[in-house]
DSSP file (Angstrom, degrees, kcal/mol; ACC not computed):
  #  RESIDUE AA STRUCTURE BP1 BP2  ACC     N-H-->O    O-->H-N    N-H-->O    O-->H-N    TCO  KAPPA ALPHA  PHI   PSI    X-CA   Y-CA   Z-CA
    1    1 A M     >        0   0    0      0, 0.0     4,-2.0     0, 0.0     5,-0.2   0.000 360.0 360.0 360.0 -41.6  -94.7   40.4  -18.3
    2    2 A K  H  >  +     0   0    0      1,-0.2     4,-2.3     2,-0.2     5,-0.1   0.877 360.0  49.9 -68.0 -38.4  -94.9   42.8  -15.4
    3    3 A K  H  > S+     0   0    0      2,-0.2     4,-2.9     1,-0.2     5,-0.2   0.865 107.3  54.1 -66.9 -36.7  -95.8   39.9  -13.0
    4    4 A V  H  > S+     0   0    0      2,-0.2     4,-2.4     1,-0.2    -2,-0.2   0.894 109.6  47.9 -61.6 -40.2  -92.9   37.8  -14.3
    5    5 A L  H  X S+     0   0    0     -4,-2.0     4,-2.9     2,-0.2     5,-0.3   0.913 111.9  49.4 -66.5 -44.0  -90.6   40.7  -13.5
    6    6 A V  H  X S+     0   0    0     -4,-2.3     4,-2.8     2,-0.2     5,-0.2   0.927 112.3  47.3 -65.4 -42.2  -92.1   41.1  -10.0
    7    7 A V  H  X S+     0   0    0     -4,-2.9     4,-2.8     2,-0.2     5,-0.2   0.925 113.3  50.4 -64.7 -39.6  -91.7   37.3   -9.2
    8    8 A T  H  X S+     0   0    0     -4,-2.4     4,-2.4    -5,-0.2    -2,-0.2   0.957 112.3  44.2 -64.7 -47.0  -88.1   37.4  -10.5
    9    9 A L  H  X S+     0   0    0     -4,-2.9     4,-2.6     2,-0.2    -1,-0.2   0.884 112.5  53.6 -65.9 -36.4  -87.1   40.3   -8.5
   10   10 A S  H  X S+     0   0    0     -4,-2.8     4,-3.0    -5,-0.3    -1,-0.2   0.932 110.3  46.9 -57.1 -44.1  -88.9   38.9   -5.4
   11   11 A L  H  X S+     0   0    0     -4,-2.8     4,-2.3    -5,-0.2    -2,-0.2   0.880 110.9  51.9 -72.2 -31.7  -87.0   35.7   -5.8
   12   12 A L  H  X S+     0   0    0     -4,-2.4     4,-1.7    -5,-0.2    -1,-0.2   0.930 111.7  47.2 -63.9 -42.2  -83.8   37.5   -6.2
   13   13 A L  H  X S+     0   0    0     -4,-2.6     4,-2.3     1,-0.2    -2,-0.2   0.923 111.8  50.5 -61.8 -44.4  -84.5   39.4   -3.1
   14   14 A L  H  X S+     0   0    0     -4,-3.0     4,-3.0     1,-0.2    -1,-0.2   0.884 102.8  59.4 -61.9 -38.9  -85.4   36.3   -1.3
   15   15 A S  H  X S+     0   0    0     -4,-2.3     4,-1.0     1,-0.2    -1,-0.2   0.898 111.4  42.8 -59.4 -40.5  -82.2   34.5   -2.4
   16   16 A T  H  X S+     0   0    0     -4,-1.7     4,-1.0     1,-0.2    -2,-0.2   0.902 114.0  49.0 -71.5 -35.3  -80.3   37.3   -0.6
   17   17 A A  H  X S+     0   0    0     -4,-2.3     4,-0.7     1,-0.2     3,-0.4   0.887 106.0  59.1 -67.5 -40.2  -82.5   37.4    2.4
   18   18 A L  H  < S+     0   0    0     -4,-3.0    -1,-0.2     1,-0.2     5,-0.2   0.821 118.3  29.9 -54.8 -36.9  -82.2   33.5    2.7
   19   19 A W  H  < S+     0   0    0     -4,-1.0    -1,-0.2    -5,-0.2    -2,-0.2   0.503  97.4  88.3-107.2  -5.6  -78.5   33.7    3.1
   20   20 A A  H  < S+     0   0    0     -4,-1.0    -2,-0.1    -3,-0.4    -3,-0.1   0.940  97.3  17.7 -65.5 -50.9  -78.1   37.1    4.8
   21   21 A A  S  < S-     0   0    0     -4,-0.7     2,-0.3     0, 0.0    -1,-0.1  -0.906  88.9 -98.6-123.5 148.2  -78.3   36.0    8.3
   22   22 A P        +     0   0    0      0, 0.0     2,-0.3     0, 0.0    -3,-0.1  -0.488  52.1 161.5 -67.2 130.8  -78.1   32.7   10.0
   23   23 A R        -     0   0    0     -2,-0.3    -5,-0.0    -5,-0.2     0, 0.0  -0.954  38.0-104.2-141.5 157.8  -81.4   31.2   10.7
   24   24 A G    >>  -     0   0    0     -2,-0.3     4,-2.2     1,-0.1     3,-0.6  -0.438  37.2-105.1 -82.5 159.6  -82.7   27.8   11.4
   25   25 A P  H 3> S+     0   0    0      0, 0.0     4,-3.3     0, 0.0     5,-0.2   0.880 117.6  57.8 -54.5 -40.9  -84.5   25.6    8.9
   26   26 A Q  H 3> S+     0   0    0      1,-0.2     4,-2.2     2,-0.2     5,-0.2   0.890 107.5  46.2 -59.9 -37.0  -87.9   26.3   10.5
   27   27 A E  H <> S+     0   0    0     -3,-0.6     4,-2.3     2,-0.2    -1,-0.2   0.873 113.2  49.3 -70.8 -35.9  -87.6   30.0   10.1
   28   28 A R  H  X S+     0   0    0     -4,-2.2     4,-2.7     2,-0.2     5,-0.3   0.947 111.4  50.3 -62.9 -46.6  -86.5   29.7    6.5
   29   29 A R  H  X S+     0   0    0     -4,-3.3     4,-2.0    -5,-0.2    -2,-0.2   0.912 111.5  47.6 -60.1 -42.1  -89.4   27.3    5.9
   30   30 A R  H  X S+     0   0    0     -4,-2.2     4,-2.5     2,-0.2    -1,-0.2   0.891 112.8  48.7 -67.1 -41.4  -91.8   29.8    7.4
   31   31 A E  H  X S+     0   0    0     -4,-2.3     4,-2.6     1,-0.2    -1,-0.2   0.926 113.4  47.5 -63.4 -41.9  -90.3   32.7    5.4
   32   32 A L  H  X S+     0   0    0     -4,-2.7     4,-2.5     1,-0.2    -2,-0.2   0.872 111.0  51.3 -68.5 -37.2  -90.5   30.6    2.2
   33   33 A E  H  X S+     0   0    0     -4,-2.0     4,-2.4    -5,-0.3    -1,-0.2   0.886 108.8  49.8 -68.0 -41.3  -94.0   29.7    2.9
   34   34 A M  H  X S+     0   0    0     -4,-2.5     4,-2.5     2,-0.2    -2,-0.2   0.921 112.1  50.3 -69.6 -38.7  -95.1   33.3    3.5
   35   35 A L  H  X S+     0   0    0     -4,-2.6     4,-2.8    -5,-0.2     5,-0.3   0.946 110.0  49.8 -60.2 -46.0  -93.4   34.3    0.2
   36   36 A R  H  X S+     0   0    0     -4,-2.5     4,-2.6     1,-0.2    -1,-0.2   0.900 111.3  47.1 -58.8 -42.8  -95.2   31.5   -1.6
   37   37 A M  H  X S+     0   0    0     -4,-2.4     4,-2.4     2,-0.2    -1,-0.2   0.917 113.2  49.9 -67.3 -40.3  -98.6   32.5   -0.2
   38   38 A W  H  X S+     0   0    0     -4,-2.5     4,-2.1     2,-0.2    -2,-0.2   0.962 114.6  43.8 -63.6 -49.9  -98.0   36.2   -1.1
   39   39 A K  H  X S+     0   0    0     -4,-2.8     4,-3.6     1,-0.2     5,-0.2   0.890 113.1  52.0 -62.7 -38.8  -97.0   35.3   -4.7
   40   40 A L  H  X S+     0   0    0     -4,-2.6     4,-2.7    -5,-0.3     6,-0.3   0.887 107.3  51.9 -61.2 -40.5  -99.8   32.8   -5.0
   41   41 A T  H  X>S+     0   0    0     -4,-2.4     5,-1.4    -5,-0.2     4,-0.7   0.922 115.2  43.0 -63.4 -42.5 -102.3   35.5   -3.9
   42   42 A E  H ><5S+     0   0    0     -4,-2.1     3,-0.7    -5,-0.2    -2,-0.2   0.964 115.7  47.1 -70.7 -51.1 -100.8   37.8   -6.6
   43   43 A E  H 3<5S+     0   0    0     -4,-3.6    -2,-0.2     1,-0.2    -3,-0.2   0.858 121.6  35.4 -61.6 -38.2 -100.6   35.2   -9.4
   44   44 A L  H 3<5S-     0   0    0     -4,-2.7    -1,-0.2    -5,-0.2    -2,-0.2   0.535 100.9-131.4 -92.6  -2.6 -104.1   33.8   -8.9
   45   45 A D  T <<5 -     0   0    0     -4,-0.7    -3,-0.2    -3,-0.7    -4,-0.1   0.938  36.0-161.0  55.0  50.0 -105.6   37.2   -8.0
   46   46 A L      < -     0   0    0     -5,-1.4    -1,-0.2    -6,-0.3     2,-0.1  -0.390  10.0-134.1 -70.6 135.9 -107.2   35.5   -4.9
   47   47 A S     >  -     0   0    0     -3,-0.1     4,-2.8    -2,-0.1     5,-0.3  -0.418  29.5-106.7 -75.9 164.3 -110.2   37.3   -3.3
   48   48 A E  H  > S+     0   0    0      1,-0.2     4,-2.5     2,-0.2     5,-0.1   0.910 124.5  51.8 -56.9 -39.5 -110.1   37.5    0.5
   49   49 A E  H  > S+     0   0    0      2,-0.2     4,-0.9     1,-0.2    -1,-0.2   0.942 112.2  44.9 -58.6 -45.9 -112.9   34.8    0.5
   50   50 A E  H >> S+     0   0    0      1,-0.2     4,-3.1     2,-0.2     3,-1.5   0.966 113.6  50.5 -66.0 -50.1 -110.8   32.5   -1.8
   51   51 A A  H 3X S+     0   0    0     -4,-2.8     4,-2.4     1,-0.3    -1,-0.2   0.886 104.5  57.6 -58.3 -40.7 -107.6   33.1    0.3
   52   52 A A  H 3< S+     0   0    0     -4,-2.5    -1,-0.3    -5,-0.3    -2,-0.2   0.754 115.5  36.8 -62.7 -24.0 -109.5   32.3    3.5
   53   53 A K  H <X S+     0   0    0     -3,-1.5     4,-1.1    -4,-0.9    -2,-0.2   0.852 120.6  44.6 -87.8 -46.0 -110.3   28.9    2.0
   54   54 A V  H  X S+     0   0    0     -4,-3.1     4,-2.6     1,-0.2    -3,-0.2   0.853 106.5  54.8 -74.5 -39.4 -107.1   28.1    0.2
   55   55 A F  H  X S+     0   0    0     -4,-2.4     4,-2.5    -5,-0.3     5,-0.2   0.924 108.3  47.3 -73.6 -41.9 -104.4   29.2    2.7
   56   56 A P  H  > S+     0   0    0      0, 0.0     4,-2.7     0, 0.0    -1,-0.2   0.915 113.9  50.0 -60.9 -38.8 -105.6   27.0    5.6
   57   57 A L  H  X S+     0   0    0     -4,-1.1     4,-2.4     1,-0.2     5,-0.2   0.938 112.3  47.1 -64.5 -45.7 -105.9   24.0    3.2
   58   58 A L  H  X S+     0   0    0     -4,-2.6     4,-1.9     2,-0.2    -1,-0.2   0.871 112.6  48.8 -62.5 -38.1 -102.4   24.6    1.9
   59   59 A R  H  X S+     0   0    0     -4,-2.5     4,-2.7     2,-0.2     5,-0.2   0.922 110.2  50.6 -66.5 -44.3 -100.9   25.0    5.4
   60   60 A R  H  X S+     0   0    0     -4,-2.7     4,-1.8    -5,-0.2    -2,-0.2   0.931 114.9  43.3 -61.3 -43.9 -102.6   21.8    6.6
   61   61 A Y  H  X S+     0   0    0     -4,-2.4     4,-2.4    -5,-0.2    -1,-0.2   0.862 110.3  56.6 -68.0 -30.2 -101.2   19.8    3.7
   62   62 A S  H  X S+     0   0    0     -4,-1.9     4,-2.6    -5,-0.2    -2,-0.2   0.939 107.6  48.8 -65.9 -44.0  -97.8   21.4    4.0
   63   63 A R  H  X S+     0   0    0     -4,-2.7     4,-1.9     1,-0.2    -1,-0.2   0.912 113.1  46.6 -58.5 -46.3  -97.5   20.2    7.6
   64   64 A K  H  X S+     0   0    0     -4,-1.8     4,-2.1    -5,-0.2    -1,-0.2   0.876 113.2  48.8 -69.6 -34.5  -98.5   16.8    6.7
   65   65 A R  H  X S+     0   0    0     -4,-2.4     4,-2.8     2,-0.2     5,-0.2   0.923 109.0  52.8 -68.3 -45.3  -96.1   16.7    3.7
   66   66 A Q  H  X S+     0   0    0     -4,-2.6     4,-2.3    -5,-0.2    -2,-0.2   0.900 109.3  50.2 -55.4 -41.8  -93.3   18.0    5.8
   67   67 A Q  H  X S+     0   0    0     -4,-1.9     4,-2.1     2,-0.2    -2,-0.2   0.946 112.9  45.2 -63.6 -49.8  -93.9   15.2    8.3
   68   68 A L  H  X S+     0   0    0     -4,-2.1     4,-2.9     1,-0.2    -2,-0.2   0.890 110.8  53.8 -65.0 -35.3  -93.9   12.5    5.7
   69   69 A Q  H  X S+     0   0    0     -4,-2.8     4,-2.2     2,-0.2    -1,-0.2   0.911 108.2  49.3 -63.8 -41.9  -90.8   13.9    4.0
   70   70 A R  H  X S+     0   0    0     -4,-2.3     4,-2.3    -5,-0.2    -1,-0.2   0.911 112.4  48.9 -67.4 -40.4  -88.9   13.8    7.3
   71   71 A Q  H  X S+     0   0    0     -4,-2.1     4,-1.8     1,-0.2    -2,-0.2   0.894 112.1  47.9 -67.2 -38.6  -90.0   10.2    7.8
   72   72 A R  H  X S+     0   0    0     -4,-2.9     4,-2.1     2,-0.2    -1,-0.2   0.861 109.5  54.3 -62.1 -38.9  -88.9    9.4    4.3
   73   73 A W  H  X S+     0   0    0     -4,-2.2     4,-2.5     2,-0.2     5,-0.2   0.943 107.4  49.2 -62.0 -50.6  -85.7   11.1    4.8
   74   74 A R  H  X S+     0   0    0     -4,-2.3     4,-2.4     1,-0.2    -1,-0.2   0.896 109.9  51.2 -57.0 -40.8  -85.0    9.0    7.9
   75   75 A L  H  X S+     0   0    0     -4,-1.8     4,-2.4     2,-0.2    -1,-0.2   0.918 109.0  50.5 -60.9 -43.2  -85.8    5.9    6.1
   76   76 A L  H  X S+     0   0    0     -4,-2.1     4,-2.7     1,-0.2    -2,-0.2   0.922 111.5  50.0 -64.4 -43.7  -83.3    6.9    3.2
   77   77 A Q  H  X S+     0   0    0     -4,-2.5     4,-2.3     1,-0.2    -1,-0.2   0.903 109.5  50.9 -64.5 -41.3  -80.6    7.5    5.9
   78   78 A E  H  X S+     0   0    0     -4,-2.4     4,-2.2    -5,-0.2    -1,-0.2   0.894 109.6  50.4 -60.2 -40.4  -81.4    4.1    7.4
   79   79 A L  H  X S+     0   0    0     -4,-2.4     4,-2.3     2,-0.2    -2,-0.2   0.922 108.2  53.1 -63.5 -44.1  -81.0    2.5    3.9
   80   80 A R  H  X S+     0   0    0     -4,-2.7     4,-2.8     1,-0.2    -1,-0.2   0.905 109.2  48.6 -58.3 -43.9  -77.7    4.3    3.6
   81   81 A G  H  X S+     0   0    0     -4,-2.3     4,-2.5     1,-0.2    -1,-0.2   0.896 108.3  53.3 -61.5 -41.5  -76.6    2.8    6.9
   82   82 A L  H  <>S+     0   0    0     -4,-2.2     5,-2.5     2,-0.2    -2,-0.2   0.903 109.8  49.3 -63.7 -40.6  -77.6   -0.7    5.9
   83   83 A L  H ><5S+     0   0    0     -4,-2.3     3,-1.8     3,-0.2    -2,-0.2   0.935 109.4  52.3 -60.9 -46.3  -75.5   -0.3    2.7
   84   84 A D  H 3<5S+     0   0    0     -4,-2.8    -2,-0.2     1,-0.3    -1,-0.2   0.912 111.8  44.3 -62.7 -36.5  -72.5    0.9    4.6
   85   85 A E  T 3<5S-     0   0    0     -4,-2.5    -1,-0.3    -5,-0.2    -2,-0.2   0.301 113.0-120.8 -93.5  16.2  -72.7   -2.1    7.0
   86   86 A E  T < 5 -     0   0    0     -3,-1.8    -3,-0.2    -5,-0.1    -2,-0.1   0.918  41.8-168.4  52.1  53.9  -73.2   -4.4    3.9
   87   87 A A      < -     0   0    0     -5,-2.5    -1,-0.1     1,-0.1     5,-0.1  -0.270  28.9 -87.9 -69.9 158.9  -76.6   -5.7    5.3
   88   88 A P    >>  -     0   0    0      0, 0.0     4,-1.7     0, 0.0     3,-1.1  -0.301  38.9-106.5 -68.1 152.5  -78.2   -8.7    3.6
   89   89 A P  H 3> S+     0   0    0      0, 0.0     4,-3.2     0, 0.0     5,-0.2   0.800 116.6  60.0 -46.6 -35.7  -80.5   -8.2    0.6
   90   90 A E  H 3> S+     0   0    0      1,-0.2     4,-2.4     2,-0.2     5,-0.2   0.913 104.8  48.9 -63.7 -41.6  -83.6   -8.9    2.6
   91   91 A R  H <> S+     0   0    0     -3,-1.1     4,-2.2     2,-0.2    -1,-0.2   0.891 113.5  47.5 -64.8 -40.4  -82.9   -6.1    5.0
   92   92 A L  H  X S+     0   0    0     -4,-1.7     4,-2.3     2,-0.2    -2,-0.2   0.942 110.9  50.4 -64.1 -48.2  -82.3   -3.8    2.0
   93   93 A K  H  X S+     0   0    0     -4,-3.2     4,-2.4     1,-0.2    -2,-0.2   0.912 110.8  50.4 -61.0 -44.1  -85.5   -4.9    0.2
   94   94 A E  H  X S+     0   0    0     -4,-2.4     4,-1.9     1,-0.2    -1,-0.2   0.928 112.3  46.6 -60.1 -47.2  -87.6   -4.3    3.5
   95   95 A K  H  X S+     0   0    0     -4,-2.2     4,-2.4     1,-0.2    -1,-0.2   0.880 112.0  50.4 -63.3 -37.8  -86.2   -0.8    3.9
   96   96 A M  H  X S+     0   0    0     -4,-2.3     4,-2.5     2,-0.2    -2,-0.2   0.867 107.6  53.9 -68.3 -36.6  -86.8   -0.1    0.2
   97   97 A R  H  X S+     0   0    0     -4,-2.4     4,-2.6    -5,-0.2    -2,-0.2   0.913 108.9  49.7 -65.1 -39.5  -90.4   -1.3    0.6
   98   98 A Q  H  X S+     0   0    0     -4,-1.9     4,-2.1     2,-0.2    -2,-0.2   0.918 111.6  48.5 -61.2 -45.6  -90.8    1.2    3.5
   99   99 A I  H  X S+     0   0    0     -4,-2.4     4,-1.5     2,-0.2    -2,-0.2   0.888 111.0  49.4 -62.4 -40.3  -89.4    4.0    1.4
  100  100 A E  H  X S+     0   0    0     -4,-2.5     4,-2.1     2,-0.2    -2,-0.2   0.875 110.1  51.6 -66.5 -40.6  -91.7    3.1   -1.5
  101  101 A A  H  X S+     0   0    0     -4,-2.6     4,-2.1     1,-0.2    -2,-0.2   0.915 111.4  47.4 -66.1 -36.9  -94.8    3.1    0.9
  102  102 A K  H  X S+     0   0    0     -4,-2.1     4,-1.6     1,-0.2    -1,-0.2   0.805 110.2  51.9 -75.0 -24.6  -93.8    6.5    2.2
  103  103 A T  H  X S+     0   0    0     -4,-1.5     4,-1.9     2,-0.2    -1,-0.2   0.836 109.7  49.7 -72.9 -37.6  -93.4    7.8   -1.3
  104  104 A R  H  X S+     0   0    0     -4,-2.1     4,-2.9     2,-0.2     5,-0.2   0.928 108.6  53.6 -64.3 -45.2  -96.9    6.5   -2.2
  105  105 A E  H  X S+     0   0    0     -4,-2.1     4,-2.3     1,-0.2    -2,-0.2   0.907 108.5  48.5 -61.6 -42.9  -98.2    8.2    0.9
  106  106 A L  H  X S+     0   0    0     -4,-1.6     4,-2.1     1,-0.2    -1,-0.2   0.896 112.6  48.9 -62.9 -41.7  -96.7   11.6   -0.3
  107  107 A E  H  X S+     0   0    0     -4,-1.9     4,-1.8     2,-0.2    -2,-0.2   0.873 110.8  49.2 -62.5 -40.8  -98.2   11.1   -3.8
  108  108 A E  H  X S+     0   0    0     -4,-2.9     4,-2.6     2,-0.2    -2,-0.2   0.866 110.3  52.1 -71.3 -34.3 -101.6   10.3   -2.4
  109  109 A L  H  X S+     0   0    0     -4,-2.3     4,-2.4    -5,-0.2    -2,-0.2   0.910 109.2  49.7 -65.6 -39.6 -101.4   13.5   -0.1
  110  110 A R  H  X S+     0   0    0     -4,-2.1     4,-2.7     2,-0.2    -2,-0.2   0.907 110.5  50.1 -62.3 -41.1 -100.6   15.6   -3.1
  111  111 A W  H  X S+     0   0    0     -4,-1.8     4,-2.6     1,-0.2    -2,-0.2   0.931 111.0  48.4 -67.7 -43.0 -103.5   14.2   -5.0
  112  112 A K  H  X S+     0   0    0     -4,-2.6     4,-2.2     2,-0.2    -1,-0.2   0.923 111.0  51.3 -66.8 -38.1 -105.9   14.8   -2.1
  113  113 A E  H  X S+     0   0    0     -4,-2.4     4,-2.4     1,-0.2    -2,-0.2   0.954 111.4  48.1 -56.0 -48.5 -104.6   18.4   -1.8
  114  114 A W  H  X S+     0   0    0     -4,-2.7     4,-2.3     1,-0.2    -2,-0.2   0.919 109.7  52.0 -57.3 -44.6 -105.2   18.9   -5.5
  115  115 A Q  H  X S+     0   0    0     -4,-2.6     4,-0.8     1,-0.2    -1,-0.2   0.885 112.5  45.1 -59.5 -39.4 -108.7   17.5   -5.3
  116  116 A E  H  X S+     0   0    0     -4,-2.2     4,-0.6     1,-0.2    -1,-0.2   0.806 110.0  54.3 -76.8 -28.7 -109.6   19.8   -2.5
  117  117 A L  H >X S+     0   0    0     -4,-2.4     4,-2.6     1,-0.2     3,-1.1   0.887 104.5  56.3 -70.4 -34.5 -108.0   22.9   -4.2
  118  118 A K  H 3< S+     0   0    0     -4,-2.3    -1,-0.2     1,-0.3    -2,-0.2   0.797 101.6  55.9 -65.0 -28.2 -110.2   22.1   -7.3
  119  119 A K  H 3< S+     0   0    0     -4,-0.8    -1,-0.3    -5,-0.2    -2,-0.2   0.714 116.6  37.9 -68.4 -23.6 -113.3   22.3   -5.1
  120  120 A T  H << S+     0   0    0     -3,-1.1    -2,-0.2    -4,-0.6     2,-0.2   0.824 108.9  60.9-101.9 -37.8 -112.2   25.9   -4.1
  121  121 A L  S  < S-     0   0    0     -4,-2.6     2,-0.1     1,-0.1     0, 0.0  -0.586  80.0-114.1-100.4 152.2 -110.7   27.5   -7.2
  122  122 A S     >  -     0   0    0     -2,-0.2     4,-2.4     1,-0.1     5,-0.2  -0.310  40.2-100.0 -72.2 164.9 -112.2   28.2  -10.6
  123  123 A T  H  > S+     0   0    0      1,-0.2     4,-2.7     2,-0.2     5,-0.2   0.929 124.2  49.2 -53.3 -49.5 -111.0   26.4  -13.6
  124  124 A E  H  > S+     0   0    0      1,-0.2     4,-2.3     2,-0.2    -1,-0.2   0.910 111.6  48.4 -60.3 -39.6 -108.8   29.3  -14.7
  125  125 A K  H  > S+     0   0    0      2,-0.2     4,-2.0     1,-0.2    -1,-0.2   0.834 107.2  56.8 -71.1 -32.2 -107.3   29.6  -11.2
  126  126 A Q  H  X S+     0   0    0     -4,-2.4     4,-2.0     2,-0.2    -1,-0.2   0.948 109.8  45.7 -57.4 -49.9 -106.6   25.9  -11.1
  127  127 A A  H  X S+     0   0    0     -4,-2.7     4,-2.3     1,-0.2    -2,-0.2   0.902 111.6  50.8 -62.6 -40.9 -104.6   26.2  -14.3
  128  128 A R  H  X S+     0   0    0     -4,-2.3     4,-2.3     1,-0.2    -1,-0.2   0.800 109.5  52.8 -65.1 -30.3 -102.8   29.3  -12.9
  129  129 A Y  H  X S+     0   0    0     -4,-2.0     4,-2.1     2,-0.2    -1,-0.2   0.872 106.8  49.9 -67.6 -38.7 -102.0   27.3   -9.8
  130  130 A L  H  X S+     0   0    0     -4,-2.0     4,-2.0     2,-0.2     5,-0.2   0.973 114.8  44.5 -68.0 -48.9 -100.5   24.5  -11.5
  131  131 A L  H  X S+     0   0    0     -4,-2.3     4,-2.6     1,-0.2     5,-0.2   0.900 115.8  47.3 -57.2 -44.3  -98.3   26.8  -13.6
  132  132 A F  H  X S+     0   0    0     -4,-2.3     4,-2.6     1,-0.2    -1,-0.2   0.860 108.6  54.1 -66.6 -33.7  -97.4   28.9  -10.6
  133  133 A H  H  X S+     0   0    0     -4,-2.1     4,-1.6     2,-0.2    -2,-0.2   0.907 112.0  44.4 -68.3 -42.6  -96.5   25.8   -8.4
  134  134 A E  H  X S+     0   0    0     -4,-2.0     4,-2.8     2,-0.2     5,-0.2   0.934 117.6  44.6 -68.2 -48.7  -94.1   24.4  -11.1
  135  135 A R  H  X S+     0   0    0     -4,-2.6     4,-3.0    -5,-0.2     5,-0.2   0.925 112.7  50.2 -65.1 -39.4  -92.4   27.8  -11.7
  136  136 A F  H  X S+     0   0    0     -4,-2.6     4,-1.7    -5,-0.2    -1,-0.2   0.911 113.2  46.4 -64.9 -39.8  -92.1   28.7   -8.1
  137  137 A A  H  X S+     0   0    0     -4,-1.6     4,-2.7    -5,-0.2    -1,-0.2   0.916 114.8  47.9 -67.7 -45.7  -90.5   25.4   -7.2
  138  138 A R  H  X S+     0   0    0     -4,-2.8     4,-2.1     1,-0.2    -2,-0.2   0.957 113.3  45.1 -63.2 -50.1  -88.1   25.7  -10.2
  139  139 A D  H  X S+     0   0    0     -4,-3.0     4,-1.8     1,-0.2    -1,-0.2   0.794 113.2  51.0 -63.1 -27.4  -87.1   29.1   -9.5
  140  140 A L  H  X S+     0   0    0     -4,-1.7     4,-3.2    -5,-0.2     5,-0.2   0.915 108.8  52.2 -67.4 -47.3  -86.7   28.3   -5.7
  141  141 A W  H  X S+     0   0    0     -4,-2.7     4,-2.2     1,-0.2    -2,-0.2   0.860 107.9  51.4 -61.4 -36.1  -84.5   25.3   -6.6
  142  142 A K  H  X S+     0   0    0     -4,-2.1     4,-1.6     2,-0.2    -1,-0.2   0.934 112.0  48.0 -63.6 -45.3  -82.3   27.5   -8.8
  143  143 A I  H  X S+     0   0    0     -4,-1.8     4,-2.0     1,-0.2    -2,-0.2   0.947 112.6  45.7 -61.9 -47.4  -81.8   30.0   -6.0
  144  144 A L  H  < S+     0   0    0     -4,-3.2    -1,-0.2     1,-0.2    -2,-0.2   0.870 112.0  52.3 -67.5 -32.8  -81.0   27.5   -3.4
  145  145 A R  H  < S+     0   0    0     -4,-2.2    -1,-0.2    -5,-0.2    -2,-0.2   0.814 109.3  51.0 -64.3 -31.1  -78.6   25.7   -5.7
  146  146 A R  H  < S-     0   0    0     -4,-1.6     8,-0.5    -3,-0.2    -2,-0.2   0.851  96.4-165.4 -73.5 -37.5  -76.8   28.9   -6.4
  147  147 A G     <  -     0   0    0     -4,-2.0    -1,-0.1    -5,-0.1     3,-0.1  -0.197  41.3 -14.9  81.3-174.9  -76.4   29.8   -2.7
  148  148 A P  S >  S-     0   0    0      0, 0.0     3,-2.5     0, 0.0     2,-0.3  -0.280  88.8 -85.4 -61.4 149.6  -75.5   33.0   -1.2
  149  149 A K  T 3  S+     0   0    0      1,-0.3     3,-0.1  -134,-0.1    -2,-0.1  -0.336 116.7  11.8 -58.3 121.2  -74.0   35.6   -3.7
  150  150 A G  T 3  S+     0   0    0      1,-0.3    -1,-0.3    -2,-0.3     2,-0.1   0.312  97.6 130.4  94.0  -7.6  -70.4   35.1   -4.0
  151  151 A A    <   -     0   0    0     -3,-2.5     2,-0.5    -5,-0.1    -1,-0.3  -0.458  56.3-126.7 -76.4 147.3  -70.4   31.7   -2.2
  152  152 A K  S    S-     0   0    0      1,-0.2    -1,-0.1    -2,-0.1    -6,-0.0  -0.846  82.5  -0.5 -94.3 131.9  -68.8   28.8   -3.9
  153  153 A G  S    S-     0   0    0     -2,-0.5    -1,-0.2    -6,-0.1    -6,-0.1   0.383  98.7-112.9  75.7   1.7  -70.8   25.6   -4.3
  154  154 A G              0   0    0     -8,-0.5    -9,-0.1     1,-0.2    -8,-0.1  -0.124 360.0 360.0  70.2-164.4  -74.0   26.7   -2.8
  155  155 A P              0   0    0      0, 0.0    -1,-0.2     0, 0.0   -10,-0.1   0.521 360.0 360.0 -70.7 360.0  -75.6   25.3    0.4
């Protein structure tokens, strides 16, 4: 219960900090990643040795994932452009195939990351990681959707 309260308060503070001053997306991403690592260390009760193995692994996969997500986003924008210009179905299908391939790459990357984490963490910590990952993503999404305190419509 105490950990839930700490996580909730931390996320509330983060929501204020995220919107308090204008920052670029890279700085926000770095701050979120730092918060995630801190909360992960707390939630999994990682030893220094475990953290020294887990954090570089997570950072490496995070960079790869961001790169693939940017590529996928560009493909989606191109698809939107094709729809706007009323491109023929074959061009739409080709762009959709590219998006599907990028989505598969992202899924494979997540799977590889999980397989490596399993080699590093005990079974109990693996279970805690899965639960933490889902909760952190959900809580963060709620905060980002809500936007700055008092703002209408969110980001």
